[in-house]
Steps between C-alpha positions, in 0.01 A plus 500: 500500500859448386623145465755377753857519368644182358810330637687627195393858575589464868838361410594763242754671727635168629515338158702770325872536575622806693532818290839563338731738686876510549717611789592807295129577463459473877790739560356755258147471644627539857694813405233665285188435704609429858809716541729207573851446369545126533634175362242231425503122532215284360279309745265209435128562484178318426344754265693828526857593410685590821837658578703554816631858506807610697487877503779751551301644793575175685148369470388175344176470304292274280395630160203312357393512137137398532351245262306689228195277551459617860222753554657836600240521777644179651849650486368805686328269750837352595671838530222651709507198733870555570433868574216398734726258688769765539245736654320238711792302644844624396662224707391231256793367291343564159630690196456876485360633175706771330322788331364520242311179571515403133610649169411392150779371276438524127717294265434509122354173378430370852201524734500788746621398848501647849816523707519507882781541752497405866756434770705180510467292816808315628480138606481149357193339344340281762547185292876537554466515879461203737136463611415492869204557734648839591516598134141393445393699805669808357334437163149473644556806718615716209215384277246594768663839551489560125132406492422743780687777318307434177165496680293789371705549183300495179560570134284489184711213361488280811251259340713431194500147367801285589558130439687473833191614694394208724140614530461429127711182494249316281627704206821295488322166456547503117874549548530157660479357149881518488497205744454217251481220759135476623609356834739789554241756391242355740688636805465874424154446353377348826644787704325745268173312548528522879590869479194579287265297718629590846693827486339717233160530675675600826732754336208716395438603860859553617673835560673632191769755431798565272761230562856435381393160363847359427698431820713234336867430589623699200312815610599493867855586605689354793763698686848478347631323812206380709282246316221538754459873446281629218667803341245598240219418261507595133292470182155645554402412144237240594298714741123450489193576707414168659424324830777581749551132580601448137824689568578264787412195291743607229782536751412166662501318167875559471574382855414132451826335604631173350532341847256465787129573474422710190307753708762558769651791304168657394370470858803696626432780252127505578560514877736796464256679268214435741697648793515836317174487302255251655339266248128434496371143541365495144841608368672216685239256371606552138867593538606148403281502188653830388863404553445168322345667200782756491732206434264392223516848346881489513532171315226587251635840398868408516463185291284677243734799467817292483364321193416832337831667592771231494772767492381631840407158643775482768374821663133408459552154651717612792225417753341213305658193665436634849144601413421160349648304789321718750171467313520119506575497872211738569261292293563204731383686815135455609328839494365470856850426629640805323230728641567372851874565466450864404237563768727345764808697390315830512332427832848490657633821341 
């Protein structure tokens, strides 16, 4: 039997900086392989090199130079998922993949890389929009619709290993070493302990499918004018095959508001999700454990990567303060109280 991958192996793609590519490279790649005459503007990215293309045909696109450490099968997984969504529910505001799904870019002296192009979605990242119950309702509704559309989709790479995968959250425990204060480190460690003791045994029996796995405020777009309307969801790079409730937990983890009860926002999202895709009692029982440990994963990975990539630290740490503050507020909530809040919210939806 093969040994489980180490944290270092799991973090290879995250640890290395994005592959080198210029705007001129993006223009040439778009023309040669995708038939687009365009101007290119660099975009930020966690592990890939991304560009916004404005084409002479009037269309706008994203060109992505995939990190060379990413398995080509995982790249295909993402492209095939977008094709599946287009065929299953064309009304969903998700990117449309442009053919070919991926081409290989060879540069002398550099690792071979794949390049993808898909449609650009208009809107503003959700973190720039004012939060509201109506916005959270729209978020939960869209996430449920996306889950229904992905139901039945499968791919050979769907079980790939990913550090951001909640079901395997214990893998990030060694990364907490970047927290040098034992009292500070004790907070995420305790949440990990509860997750392993209470949630992991239950997760084995829950319904599973391919999920988006990264409904954070930088991947969800609000309407250009109406903050309460969700205009799109982007970045399918963290998709995995996992318990469906894990997708909801990820979204909820980013809806812990600084004022009021910490679970008011997550309960709004869960209720809206439940109205479209009813949650099972066992899923509601552990939803709190999963969203709390998602915050742990955020602070563990972000802090670890920022130390390894100081030049990219501002982008890496963009969600860190919010994730840490939310994690501390969640850690103060009794587990039975949290379970009751989610059950009550979904019983009314």
